[in-house]
PyMOL Python script that loads the backbone (N, CA, C, O; Angstrom):
from pymol import cmd

cmd.read_pdbstr("""\
ATOM      1  N   MET A   1      61.245 124.253  65.833  1.00  0.00           N
ATOM      2  CA  MET A   1      61.016 122.969  66.473  1.00  0.00           C
ATOM      3  C   MET A   1      59.887 122.250  65.729  1.00  0.00           C
ATOM      4  O   MET A   1      58.902 122.870  65.330  1.00  0.00           O
ATOM      5  N   SER A   2      60.041 120.965  65.551  1.00  0.00           N
ATOM      6  CA  SER A   2      59.060 120.159  64.829  1.00  0.00           C
ATOM      7  C   SER A   2      58.265 119.294  65.808  1.00  0.00           C
ATOM      8  O   SER A   2      58.818 118.753  66.765  1.00  0.00           O
ATOM      9  N   PHE A   3      56.978 119.175  65.557  1.00  0.00           N
ATOM     10  CA  PHE A   3      56.099 118.393  66.425  1.00  0.00           C
ATOM     11  C   PHE A   3      55.384 117.344  65.591  1.00  0.00           C
ATOM     12  O   PHE A   3      55.106 117.564  64.412  1.00  0.00           O
ATOM     13  N   ASP A   4      55.091 116.221  66.193  1.00  0.00           N
ATOM     14  CA  ASP A   4      54.333 115.159  65.539  1.00  0.00           C
ATOM     15  C   ASP A   4      52.847 115.460  65.707  1.00  0.00           C
ATOM     16  O   ASP A   4      52.223 115.022  66.674  1.00  0.00           O
ATOM     17  N   ILE A   5      52.289 116.206  64.766  1.00  0.00           N
ATOM     18  CA  ILE A   5      50.887 116.623  64.854  1.00  0.00           C
ATOM     19  C   ILE A   5      50.027 115.640  64.080  1.00  0.00           C
ATOM     20  O   ILE A   5      50.299 115.326  62.921  1.00  0.00           O
ATOM     21  N   ARG A   6      48.989 115.164  64.741  1.00  0.00           N
ATOM     22  CA  ARG A   6      48.043 114.227  64.126  1.00  0.00           C
ATOM     23  C   ARG A   6      46.695 114.916  63.954  1.00  0.00           C
ATOM     24  O   ARG A   6      46.251 115.680  64.812  1.00  0.00           O
ATOM     25  N   HIS A   7      46.058 114.627  62.827  1.00  0.00           N
ATOM     26  CA  HIS A   7      44.719 115.131  62.576  1.00  0.00           C
ATOM     27  C   HIS A   7      43.747 113.987  62.796  1.00  0.00           C
ATOM     28  O   HIS A   7      43.873 112.936  62.168  1.00  0.00           O
ATOM     29  N   ASP A   8      42.785 114.179  63.674  1.00  0.00           N
ATOM     30  CA  ASP A   8      41.735 113.193  63.928  1.00  0.00           C
ATOM     31  C   ASP A   8      40.436 113.780  63.380  1.00  0.00           C
ATOM     32  O   ASP A   8      39.726 114.483  64.100  1.00  0.00           O
ATOM     33  N   PRO A   9      40.116 113.500  62.108  1.00  0.00           N
ATOM     34  CA  PRO A   9      38.917 114.096  61.505  1.00  0.00           C
ATOM     35  C   PRO A   9      37.621 113.709  62.218  1.00  0.00           C
ATOM     36  O   PRO A   9      36.690 114.512  62.276  1.00  0.00           O
ATOM     37  N   ALA A  10      37.548 112.503  62.756  1.00  0.00           N
ATOM     38  CA  ALA A  10      36.330 112.075  63.450  1.00  0.00           C
ATOM     39  C   ALA A  10      36.083 112.920  64.697  1.00  0.00           C
ATOM     40  O   ALA A  10      34.940 113.261  65.000  1.00  0.00           O
ATOM     41  N   ALA A  11      37.144 113.256  65.414  1.00  0.00           N
ATOM     42  CA  ALA A  11      37.035 114.083  66.621  1.00  0.00           C
ATOM     43  C   ALA A  11      37.110 115.569  66.293  1.00  0.00           C
ATOM     44  O   ALA A  11      36.890 116.417  67.158  1.00  0.00           O
ATOM     45  N   ARG A  12      37.425 115.878  65.033  1.00  0.00           N
ATOM     46  CA  ARG A  12      37.613 117.266  64.581  1.00  0.00           C
ATOM     47  C   ARG A  12      38.641 117.968  65.463  1.00  0.00           C
ATOM     48  O   ARG A  12      38.363 118.957  66.142  1.00  0.00           O
ATOM     49  N   ARG A  13      39.851 117.397  65.413  1.00  0.00           N
ATOM     50  CA  ARG A  13      40.912 117.865  66.299  1.00  0.00           C
ATOM     51  C   ARG A  13      42.281 117.614  65.664  1.00  0.00           C
ATOM     52  O   ARG A  13      42.501 116.608  64.991  1.00  0.00           O
ATOM     53  N   PHE A  14      43.184 118.553  65.899  1.00  0.00           N
ATOM     54  CA  PHE A  14      44.607 118.371  65.621  1.00  0.00           C
ATOM     55  C   PHE A  14      45.261 118.258  66.985  1.00  0.00           C
ATOM     56  O   PHE A  14      44.922 119.009  67.899  1.00  0.00           O
ATOM     57  N   GLU A  15      46.197 117.324  67.133  1.00  0.00           N
ATOM     58  CA  GLU A  15      46.771 117.118  68.456  1.00  0.00           C
ATOM     59  C   GLU A  15      48.208 116.654  68.380  1.00  0.00           C
ATOM     60  O   GLU A  15      48.664 116.103  67.379  1.00  0.00           O
ATOM     61  N   THR A  16      48.904 116.898  69.475  1.00  0.00           N
ATOM     62  CA  THR A  16      50.264 116.427  69.638  1.00  0.00           C
ATOM     63  C   THR A  16      50.522 116.258  71.134  1.00  0.00           C
ATOM     64  O   THR A  16      49.823 116.839  71.964  1.00  0.00           O
ATOM     65  N   VAL A  17      51.513 115.471  71.461  1.00  0.00           N
ATOM     66  CA  VAL A  17      51.935 115.297  72.852  1.00  0.00           C
ATOM     67  C   VAL A  17      53.385 115.755  72.940  1.00  0.00           C
ATOM     68  O   VAL A  17      54.244 115.280  72.197  1.00  0.00           O
ATOM     69  N   VAL A  18      53.646 116.681  73.854  1.00  0.00           N
ATOM     70  CA  VAL A  18      54.987 117.227  74.051  1.00  0.00           C
ATOM     71  C   VAL A  18      55.346 117.050  75.520  1.00  0.00           C
ATOM     72  O   VAL A  18      54.641 117.539  76.403  1.00  0.00           O
ATOM     73  N   ASP A  19      56.432 116.357  75.773  1.00  0.00           N
ATOM     74  CA  ASP A  19      56.874 116.088  77.145  1.00  0.00           C
ATOM     75  C   ASP A  19      55.744 115.536  78.007  1.00  0.00           C
ATOM     76  O   ASP A  19      55.603 115.901  79.174  1.00  0.00           O
ATOM     77  N   GLY A  20      54.939 114.650  77.413  1.00  0.00           N
ATOM     78  CA  GLY A  20      53.845 114.015  78.134  1.00  0.00           C
ATOM     79  C   GLY A  20      52.595 114.875  78.273  1.00  0.00           C
ATOM     80  O   GLY A  20      51.621 114.442  78.889  1.00  0.00           O
ATOM     81  N   GLN A  21      52.599 116.081  77.716  1.00  0.00           N
ATOM     82  CA  GLN A  21      51.473 117.008  77.813  1.00  0.00           C
ATOM     83  C   GLN A  21      50.666 116.985  76.514  1.00  0.00           C
ATOM     84  O   GLN A  21      51.226 117.135  75.427  1.00  0.00           O
ATOM     85  N   HIS A  22      49.365 116.799  76.630  1.00  0.00           N
ATOM     86  CA  HIS A  22      48.477 116.754  75.469  1.00  0.00           C
ATOM     87  C   HIS A  22      48.113 118.176  75.044  1.00  0.00           C
ATOM     88  O   HIS A  22      47.640 118.970  75.857  1.00  0.00           O
ATOM     89  N   CYS A  23      48.335 118.492  73.773  1.00  0.00           N
ATOM     90  CA  CYS A  23      48.039 119.807  73.215  1.00  0.00           C
ATOM     91  C   CYS A  23      47.070 119.599  72.055  1.00  0.00           C
ATOM     92  O   CYS A  23      47.178 118.617  71.321  1.00  0.00           O
ATOM     93  N   GLU A  24      46.111 120.537  71.888  1.00  0.00           N
ATOM     94  CA  GLU A  24      45.107 120.306  70.859  1.00  0.00           C
ATOM     95  C   GLU A  24      44.591 121.600  70.250  1.00  0.00           C
ATOM     96  O   GLU A  24      44.691 122.682  70.828  1.00  0.00           O
ATOM     97  N   LEU A  25      44.036 121.437  69.059  1.00  0.00           N
ATOM     98  CA  LEU A  25      43.270 122.477  68.386  1.00  0.00           C
ATOM     99  C   LEU A  25      41.974 121.802  67.957  1.00  0.00           C
ATOM    100  O   LEU A  25      41.999 120.812  67.225  1.00  0.00           O
ATOM    101  N   ASP A  26      40.848 122.331  68.409  1.00  0.00           N
ATOM    102  CA  ASP A  26      39.535 121.761  68.083  1.00  0.00           C
ATOM    103  C   ASP A  26      38.827 122.650  67.070  1.00  0.00           C
ATOM    104  O   ASP A  26      39.015 123.866  67.042  1.00  0.00           O
ATOM    105  N   TYR A  27      38.010 122.013  66.242  1.00  0.00           N
ATOM    106  CA  TYR A  27      37.264 122.772  65.244  1.00  0.00           C
ATOM    107  C   TYR A  27      35.918 122.136  64.964  1.00  0.00           C
ATOM    108  O   TYR A  27      35.681 120.971  65.282  1.00  0.00           O
ATOM    109  N   ARG A  28      35.029 122.935  64.353  1.00  0.00           N
ATOM    110  CA  ARG A  28      33.762 122.440  63.807  1.00  0.00           C
ATOM    111  C   ARG A  28      33.894 122.521  62.295  1.00  0.00           C
ATOM    112  O   ARG A  28      34.667 123.323  61.771  1.00  0.00           O
ATOM    113  N   LEU A  29      33.140 121.691  61.605  1.00  0.00           N
ATOM    114  CA  LEU A  29      33.143 121.738  60.149  1.00  0.00           C
ATOM    115  C   LEU A  29      31.706 121.738  59.670  1.00  0.00           C
ATOM    116  O   LEU A  29      30.964 120.781  59.891  1.00  0.00           O
ATOM    117  N   ASP A  30      31.321 122.820  59.012  1.00  0.00           N
ATOM    118  CA  ASP A  30      29.969 122.971  58.478  1.00  0.00           C
ATOM    119  C   ASP A  30      30.064 123.508  57.063  1.00  0.00           C
ATOM    120  O   ASP A  30      30.618 124.584  56.840  1.00  0.00           O
ATOM    121  N   ASP A  31      29.530 122.771  56.113  1.00  0.00           N
ATOM    122  CA  ASP A  31      29.501 123.227  54.718  1.00  0.00           C
ATOM    123  C   ASP A  31      30.853 123.738  54.241  1.00  0.00           C
ATOM    124  O   ASP A  31      30.943 124.816  53.652  1.00  0.00           O
ATOM    125  N   ARG A  32      31.900 122.966  54.495  1.00  0.00           N
ATOM    126  CA  ARG A  32      33.254 123.279  54.030  1.00  0.00           C
ATOM    127  C   ARG A  32      33.850 124.521  54.698  1.00  0.00           C
ATOM    128  O   ARG A  32      34.777 125.137  54.171  1.00  0.00           O
ATOM    129  N   VAL A  33      33.302 124.881  55.870  1.00  0.00           N
ATOM    130  CA  VAL A  33      33.849 125.977  56.669  1.00  0.00           C
ATOM    131  C   VAL A  33      34.363 125.384  57.981  1.00  0.00           C
ATOM    132  O   VAL A  33      33.598 124.841  58.778  1.00  0.00           O
ATOM    133  N   MET A  34      35.672 125.502  58.184  1.00  0.00           N
ATOM    134  CA  MET A  34      36.297 125.052  59.432  1.00  0.00           C
ATOM    135  C   MET A  34      36.268 126.221  60.416  1.00  0.00           C
ATOM    136  O   MET A  34      36.847 127.275  60.152  1.00  0.00           O
ATOM    137  N   THR A  35      35.597 126.031  61.546  1.00  0.00           N
ATOM    138  CA  THR A  35      35.578 127.040  62.595  1.00  0.00           C
ATOM    139  C   THR A  35      36.479 126.543  63.717  1.00  0.00           C
ATOM    140  O   THR A  35      36.162 125.563  64.391  1.00  0.00           O
ATOM    141  N   ILE A  36      37.597 127.220  63.913  1.00  0.00           N
ATOM    142  CA  ILE A  36      38.534 126.839  64.979  1.00  0.00           C
ATOM    143  C   ILE A  36      37.970 127.373  66.291  1.00  0.00           C
ATOM    144  O   ILE A  36      37.828 128.582  66.474  1.00  0.00           O
ATOM    145  N   THR A  37      37.651 126.457  67.199  1.00  0.00           N
ATOM    146  CA  THR A  37      36.963 126.833  68.435  1.00  0.00           C
ATOM    147  C   THR A  37      37.866 126.881  69.667  1.00  0.00           C
ATOM    148  O   THR A  37      37.533 127.532  70.657  1.00  0.00           O
ATOM    149  N   HIS A  38      39.006 126.194  69.608  1.00  0.00           N
ATOM    150  CA  HIS A  38      39.842 126.111  70.818  1.00  0.00           C
ATOM    151  C   HIS A  38      41.244 125.671  70.445  1.00  0.00           C
ATOM    152  O   HIS A  38      41.430 124.762  69.637  1.00  0.00           O
ATOM    153  N   THR A  39      42.224 126.323  71.041  1.00  0.00           N
ATOM    154  CA  THR A  39      43.616 125.890  70.946  1.00  0.00           C
ATOM    155  C   THR A  39      44.118 125.786  72.376  1.00  0.00           C
ATOM    156  O   THR A  39      44.077 126.764  73.123  1.00  0.00           O
ATOM    157  N   GLY A  40      44.590 124.611  72.759  1.00  0.00           N
ATOM    158  CA  GLY A  40      45.019 124.416  74.138  1.00  0.00           C
ATOM    159  C   GLY A  40      46.411 123.834  74.252  1.00  0.00           C
ATOM    160  O   GLY A  40      46.714 122.788  73.677  1.00  0.00           O
ATOM    161  N   VAL A  41      47.255 124.525  75.005  1.00  0.00           N
ATOM    162  CA  VAL A  41      48.617 124.071  75.294  1.00  0.00           C
ATOM    163  C   VAL A  41      48.830 124.249  76.792  1.00  0.00           C
ATOM    164  O   VAL A  41      48.752 125.373  77.290  1.00  0.00           O
ATOM    165  N   PRO A  42      49.097 123.161  77.528  1.00  0.00           N
ATOM    166  CA  PRO A  42      49.317 123.276  78.973  1.00  0.00           C
ATOM    167  C   PRO A  42      50.498 124.193  79.302  1.00  0.00           C
ATOM    168  O   PRO A  42      51.476 124.263  78.558  1.00  0.00           O
ATOM    169  N   GLY A  43      50.387 124.878  80.413  1.00  0.00           N
ATOM    170  CA  GLY A  43      51.429 125.801  80.847  1.00  0.00           C
ATOM    171  C   GLY A  43      52.814 125.195  80.912  1.00  0.00           C
ATOM    172  O   GLY A  43      53.806 125.888  80.685  1.00  0.00           O
ATOM    173  N   ALA A  44      52.896 123.910  81.220  1.00  0.00           N
ATOM    174  CA  ALA A  44      54.196 123.255  81.355  1.00  0.00           C
ATOM    175  C   ALA A  44      54.989 123.234  80.056  1.00  0.00           C
ATOM    176  O   ALA A  44      56.210 123.079  80.084  1.00  0.00           O
ATOM    177  N   VAL A  45      54.306 123.388  78.904  1.00  0.00           N
ATOM    178  CA  VAL A  45      55.008 123.345  77.616  1.00  0.00           C
ATOM    179  C   VAL A  45      54.737 124.594  76.764  1.00  0.00           C
ATOM    180  O   VAL A  45      55.024 124.598  75.567  1.00  0.00           O
ATOM    181  N   GLU A  46      54.192 125.642  77.370  1.00  0.00           N
ATOM    182  CA  GLU A  46      53.943 126.891  76.650  1.00  0.00           C
ATOM    183  C   GLU A  46      55.243 127.510  76.164  1.00  0.00           C
ATOM    184  O   GLU A  46      56.321 127.225  76.685  1.00  0.00           O
ATOM    185  N   GLY A  47      55.117 128.365  75.154  1.00  0.00           N
ATOM    186  CA  GLY A  47      56.262 129.133  74.688  1.00  0.00           C
ATOM    187  C   GLY A  47      57.195 128.398  73.752  1.00  0.00           C
ATOM    188  O   GLY A  47      58.300 128.869  73.485  1.00  0.00           O
ATOM    189  N   ARG A  48      56.772 127.258  73.252  1.00  0.00           N
ATOM    190  CA  ARG A  48      57.624 126.468  72.355  1.00  0.00           C
ATOM    191  C   ARG A  48      57.125 126.480  70.906  1.00  0.00           C
ATOM    192  O   ARG A  48      57.697 125.806  70.049  1.00  0.00           O
ATOM    193  N   GLY A  49      56.074 127.235  70.635  1.00  0.00           N
ATOM    194  CA  GLY A  49      55.543 127.294  69.283  1.00  0.00           C
ATOM    195  C   GLY A  49      54.561 126.188  68.954  1.00  0.00           C
ATOM    196  O   GLY A  49      54.260 125.946  67.785  1.00  0.00           O
ATOM    197  N   ILE A  50      54.058 125.513  69.986  1.00  0.00           N
ATOM    198  CA  ILE A  50      53.149 124.380  69.762  1.00  0.00           C
ATOM    199  C   ILE A  50      51.816 124.849  69.200  1.00  0.00           C
ATOM    200  O   ILE A  50      51.320 124.275  68.230  1.00  0.00           O
ATOM    201  N   ALA A  51      51.231 125.878  69.792  1.00  0.00           N
ATOM    202  CA  ALA A  51      49.943 126.382  69.300  1.00  0.00           C
ATOM    203  C   ALA A  51      50.077 126.870  67.865  1.00  0.00           C
ATOM    204  O   ALA A  51      49.171 126.672  67.055  1.00  0.00           O
ATOM    205  N   SER A  52      51.188 127.498  67.546  1.00  0.00           N
ATOM    206  CA  SER A  52      51.429 127.960  66.185  1.00  0.00           C
ATOM    207  C   SER A  52      51.511 126.771  65.221  1.00  0.00           C
ATOM    208  O   SER A  52      50.940 126.813  64.131  1.00  0.00           O
ATOM    209  N   ALA A  53      52.210 125.730  65.620  1.00  0.00           N
ATOM    210  CA  ALA A  53      52.332 124.542  64.759  1.00  0.00           C
ATOM    211  C   ALA A  53      50.981 123.866  64.560  1.00  0.00           C
ATOM    212  O   ALA A  53      50.672 123.413  63.457  1.00  0.00           O
ATOM    213  N   LEU A  54      50.177 123.794  65.610  1.00  0.00           N
ATOM    214  CA  LEU A  54      48.839 123.213  65.487  1.00  0.00           C
ATOM    215  C   LEU A  54      47.974 124.040  64.544  1.00  0.00           C
ATOM    216  O   LEU A  54      47.255 123.491  63.710  1.00  0.00           O
ATOM    217  N   THR A  55      48.046 125.365  64.678  1.00  0.00           N
ATOM    218  CA  THR A  55      47.241 126.245  63.837  1.00  0.00           C
ATOM    219  C   THR A  55      47.695 126.157  62.384  1.00  0.00           C
ATOM    220  O   THR A  55      46.862 126.114  61.479  1.00  0.00           O
ATOM    221  N   ARG A  56      48.996 126.131  62.151  1.00  0.00           N
ATOM    222  CA  ARG A  56      49.506 125.984  60.789  1.00  0.00           C
ATOM    223  C   ARG A  56      49.032 124.661  60.180  1.00  0.00           C
ATOM    224  O   ARG A  56      48.624 124.627  59.019  1.00  0.00           O
ATOM    225  N   ALA A  57      49.083 123.590  60.945  1.00  0.00           N
ATOM    226  CA  ALA A  57      48.625 122.288  60.436  1.00  0.00           C
ATOM    227  C   ALA A  57      47.151 122.349  60.050  1.00  0.00           C
ATOM    228  O   ALA A  57      46.749 121.801  59.023  1.00  0.00           O
ATOM    229  N   ALA A  58      46.349 123.016  60.875  1.00  0.00           N
ATOM    230  CA  ALA A  58      44.920 123.156  60.575  1.00  0.00           C
ATOM    231  C   ALA A  58      44.713 123.974  59.309  1.00  0.00           C
ATOM    232  O   ALA A  58      43.889 123.615  58.467  1.00  0.00           O
ATOM    233  N   MET A  59      45.445 125.062  59.166  1.00  0.00           N
ATOM    234  CA  MET A  59      45.315 125.911  57.983  1.00  0.00           C
ATOM    235  C   MET A  59      45.746 125.173  56.720  1.00  0.00           C
ATOM    236  O   MET A  59      45.099 125.281  55.679  1.00  0.00           O
ATOM    237  N   GLU A  60      46.836 124.428  56.816  1.00  0.00           N
ATOM    238  CA  GLU A  60      47.297 123.671  55.659  1.00  0.00           C
ATOM    239  C   GLU A  60      46.296 122.581  55.278  1.00  0.00           C
ATOM    240  O   GLU A  60      46.077 122.325  54.094  1.00  0.00           O
ATOM    241  N   ALA A  61      45.688 121.941  56.276  1.00  0.00           N
ATOM    242  CA  ALA A  61      44.664 120.930  56.001  1.00  0.00           C
ATOM    243  C   ALA A  61      43.448 121.572  55.350  1.00  0.00           C
ATOM    244  O   ALA A  61      42.879 121.019  54.409  1.00  0.00           O
ATOM    245  N   ALA A  62      43.049 122.741  55.848  1.00  0.00           N
ATOM    246  CA  ALA A  62      41.906 123.454  55.260  1.00  0.00           C
ATOM    247  C   ALA A  62      42.190 123.803  53.811  1.00  0.00           C
ATOM    248  O   ALA A  62      41.334 123.626  52.944  1.00  0.00           O
ATOM    249  N   ARG A  63      43.384 124.296  53.551  1.00  0.00           N
ATOM    250  CA  ARG A  63      43.752 124.652  52.174  1.00  0.00           C
ATOM    251  C   ARG A  63      43.711 123.416  51.273  1.00  0.00           C
ATOM    252  O   ARG A  63      43.177 123.470  50.165  1.00  0.00           O
ATOM    253  N   SER A  64      44.267 122.323  51.741  1.00  0.00           N
ATOM    254  CA  SER A  64      44.284 121.086  50.944  1.00  0.00           C
ATOM    255  C   SER A  64      42.882 120.575  50.648  1.00  0.00           C
ATOM    256  O   SER A  64      42.629 120.026  49.576  1.00  0.00           O
ATOM    257  N   ALA A  65      41.972 120.757  51.598  1.00  0.00           N
ATOM    258  CA  ALA A  65      40.604 120.254  51.447  1.00  0.00           C
ATOM    259  C   ALA A  65      39.686 121.240  50.714  1.00  0.00           C
ATOM    260  O   ALA A  65      38.556 120.898  50.366  1.00  0.00           O
ATOM    261  N   GLY A  66      40.178 122.462  50.482  1.00  0.00           N
ATOM    262  CA  GLY A  66      39.351 123.471  49.835  1.00  0.00           C
ATOM    263  C   GLY A  66      38.352 124.127  50.768  1.00  0.00           C
ATOM    264  O   GLY A  66      37.317 124.625  50.324  1.00  0.00           O
ATOM    265  N   TRP A  67      38.658 124.129  52.073  1.00  0.00           N
ATOM    266  CA  TRP A  67      37.784 124.734  53.064  1.00  0.00           C
ATOM    267  C   TRP A  67      38.162 126.197  53.281  1.00  0.00           C
ATOM    268  O   TRP A  67      39.277 126.614  52.965  1.00  0.00           O
ATOM    269  N   THR A  68      37.223 126.967  53.823  1.00  0.00           N
ATOM    270  CA  THR A  68      37.534 128.287  54.360  1.00  0.00           C
ATOM    271  C   THR A  68      37.582 128.150  55.878  1.00  0.00           C
ATOM    272  O   THR A  68      37.168 127.132  56.433  1.00  0.00           O
ATOM    273  N   VAL A  69      38.093 129.188  56.542  1.00  0.00           N
ATOM    274  CA  VAL A  69      38.342 129.098  57.984  1.00  0.00           C
ATOM    275  C   VAL A  69      37.751 130.303  58.717  1.00  0.00           C
ATOM    276  O   VAL A  69      37.889 131.444  58.279  1.00  0.00           O
ATOM    277  N   VAL A  70      37.094 130.025  59.833  1.00  0.00           N
ATOM    278  CA  VAL A  70      36.650 131.057  60.768  1.00  0.00           C
ATOM    279  C   VAL A  70      37.452 130.844  62.053  1.00  0.00           C
ATOM    280  O   VAL A  70      37.260 129.837  62.735  1.00  0.00           O
ATOM    281  N   PRO A  71      38.343 131.773  62.393  1.00  0.00           N
ATOM    282  CA  PRO A  71      39.138 131.622  63.611  1.00  0.00           C
ATOM    283  C   PRO A  71      38.383 132.151  64.828  1.00  0.00           C
ATOM    284  O   PRO A  71      38.641 133.267  65.278  1.00  0.00           O
ATOM    285  N   ALA A  72      37.450 131.359  65.366  1.00  0.00           N
ATOM    286  CA  ALA A  72      36.643 131.781  66.512  1.00  0.00           C
ATOM    287  C   ALA A  72      37.457 131.826  67.801  1.00  0.00           C
ATOM    288  O   ALA A  72      37.106 132.561  68.724  1.00  0.00           O
ATOM    289  N   CYS A  73      38.503 131.075  67.876  1.00  0.00           N
ATOM    290  CA  CYS A  73      39.411 131.063  69.026  1.00  0.00           C
ATOM    291  C   CYS A  73      40.334 132.285  68.926  1.00  0.00           C
ATOM    292  O   CYS A  73      40.853 132.581  67.849  1.00  0.00           O
ATOM    293  N   ALA A  74      40.537 132.987  70.031  1.00  0.00           N
ATOM    294  CA  ALA A  74      41.361 134.201  70.036  1.00  0.00           C
ATOM    295  C   ALA A  74      42.775 133.936  69.533  1.00  0.00           C
ATOM    296  O   ALA A  74      43.336 134.750  68.800  1.00  0.00           O
ATOM    297  N   TYR A  75      43.351 132.805  69.921  1.00  0.00           N
ATOM    298  CA  TYR A  75      44.714 132.514  69.468  1.00  0.00           C
ATOM    299  C   TYR A  75      44.745 132.348  67.952  1.00  0.00           C
ATOM    300  O   TYR A  75      45.610 132.918  67.287  1.00  0.00           O
ATOM    301  N   ALA A  76      43.818 131.580  67.402  1.00  0.00           N
ATOM    302  CA  ALA A  76      43.797 131.342  65.956  1.00  0.00           C
ATOM    303  C   ALA A  76      43.566 132.652  65.197  1.00  0.00           C
ATOM    304  O   ALA A  76      44.165 132.859  64.142  1.00  0.00           O
ATOM    305  N   ALA A  77      42.720 133.525  65.707  1.00  0.00           N
ATOM    306  CA  ALA A  77      42.479 134.815  65.058  1.00  0.00           C
ATOM    307  C   ALA A  77      43.759 135.647  65.036  1.00  0.00           C
ATOM    308  O   ALA A  77      44.096 136.250  64.018  1.00  0.00           O
ATOM    309  N   SER A  78      44.463 135.675  66.157  1.00  0.00           N
ATOM    310  CA  SER A  78      45.718 136.411  66.246  1.00  0.00           C
ATOM    311  C   SER A  78      46.763 135.805  65.311  1.00  0.00           C
ATOM    312  O   SER A  78      47.490 136.533  64.635  1.00  0.00           O
ATOM    313  N   TRP A  79      46.838 134.488  65.274  1.00  0.00           N
ATOM    314  CA  TRP A  79      47.793 133.793  64.408  1.00  0.00           C
ATOM    315  C   TRP A  79      47.526 134.137  62.945  1.00  0.00           C
ATOM    316  O   TRP A  79      48.459 134.406  62.188  1.00  0.00           O
ATOM    317  N   LEU A  80      46.265 134.127  62.552  1.00  0.00           N
ATOM    318  CA  LEU A  80      45.917 134.404  61.166  1.00  0.00           C
ATOM    319  C   LEU A  80      46.303 135.838  60.776  1.00  0.00           C
ATOM    320  O   LEU A  80      46.729 136.074  59.646  1.00  0.00           O
ATOM    321  N   ARG A  81      46.159 136.789  61.692  1.00  0.00           N
ATOM    322  CA  ARG A  81      46.575 138.167  61.406  1.00  0.00           C
ATOM    323  C   ARG A  81      48.084 138.255  61.187  1.00  0.00           C
ATOM    324  O   ARG A  81      48.548 139.078  60.398  1.00  0.00           O
ATOM    325  N   ARG A  82      48.849 137.416  61.879  1.00  0.00           N
ATOM    326  CA  ARG A  82      50.313 137.427  61.753  1.00  0.00           C
ATOM    327  C   ARG A  82      50.820 136.609  60.567  1.00  0.00           C
ATOM    328  O   ARG A  82      52.011 136.652  60.259  1.00  0.00           O
ATOM    329  N   HIS A  83      49.940 135.868  59.900  1.00  0.00           N
ATOM    330  CA  HIS A  83      50.334 135.003  58.778  1.00  0.00           C
ATOM    331  C   HIS A  83      49.461 135.299  57.557  1.00  0.00           C
ATOM    332  O   HIS A  83      48.564 134.526  57.222  1.00  0.00           O
ATOM    333  N   PRO A  84      49.735 136.424  56.898  1.00  0.00           N
ATOM    334  CA  PRO A  84      48.901 136.831  55.762  1.00  0.00           C
ATOM    335  C   PRO A  84      48.921 135.844  54.603  1.00  0.00           C
ATOM    336  O   PRO A  84      48.066 135.918  53.720  1.00  0.00           O
ATOM    337  N   GLU A  85      49.868 134.932  54.589  1.00  0.00           N
ATOM    338  CA  GLU A  85      49.907 133.927  53.517  1.00  0.00           C
ATOM    339  C   GLU A  85      48.701 132.978  53.582  1.00  0.00           C
ATOM    340  O   GLU A  85      48.461 132.212  52.648  1.00  0.00           O
ATOM    341  N   PHE A  86      47.945 133.032  54.684  1.00  0.00           N
ATOM    342  CA  PHE A  86      46.753 132.214  54.818  1.00  0.00           C
ATOM    343  C   PHE A  86      45.464 133.054  54.788  1.00  0.00           C
ATOM    344  O   PHE A  86      44.376 132.527  55.022  1.00  0.00           O
ATOM    345  N   ALA A  87      45.585 134.343  54.503  1.00  0.00           N
ATOM    346  CA  ALA A  87      44.422 135.238  54.517  1.00  0.00           C
ATOM    347  C   ALA A  87      43.345 134.796  53.520  1.00  0.00           C
ATOM    348  O   ALA A  87      42.159 135.052  53.729  1.00  0.00           O
ATOM    349  N   ASP A  88      43.758 134.141  52.450  1.00  0.00           N
ATOM    350  CA  ASP A  88      42.786 133.694  51.448  1.00  0.00           C
ATOM    351  C   ASP A  88      41.837 132.642  51.984  1.00  0.00           C
ATOM    352  O   ASP A  88      40.817 132.362  51.354  1.00  0.00           O
ATOM    353  N   LEU A  89      42.141 132.052  53.130  1.00  0.00           N
ATOM    354  CA  LEU A  89      41.285 131.020  53.719  1.00  0.00           C
ATOM    355  C   LEU A  89      40.163 131.598  54.585  1.00  0.00           C
ATOM    356  O   LEU A  89      39.231 130.883  54.953  1.00  0.00           O
ATOM    357  N   SER A  90      40.252 132.885  54.910  1.00  0.00           N
ATOM    358  CA  SER A  90      39.251 133.495  55.805  1.00  0.00           C
ATOM    359  C   SER A  90      37.856 133.413  55.194  1.00  0.00           C
ATOM    360  O   SER A  90      37.638 133.769  54.036  1.00  0.00           O
ATOM    361  N   ALA A  91      36.919 132.934  56.010  1.00  0.00           N
ATOM    362  CA  ALA A  91      35.532 132.823  55.543  1.00  0.00           C
ATOM    363  C   ALA A  91      34.813 134.137  55.723  1.00  0.00           C
ATOM    364  O   ALA A  91      33.633 134.246  55.389  1.00  0.00           O
TER     365      ALA A  91
END
""", "prot")
cmd.dss("prot")
cmd.show_as("cartoon", "prot")
cmd.util.cbc("prot")
cmd.orient("prot")
């Protein structure tokens, strides 16, 4: 499933709206290190791969920008373990 994910660098957030529900991934950026602090998907739209798509978008953005990533959020840490193709981004 494909989602319209937007990156708001000023808010340090990746976000999408699915069936009227706002879903987000928040991060901090310090010295080219993206720390993923929160991934949120409302229960009404859980189980559709939204958090995974948000995390992938964040990882791809980090790679494009030359950043490393600290997955401080439990979901992002678990996602990174399941996607070794992004292991090179770990800070």
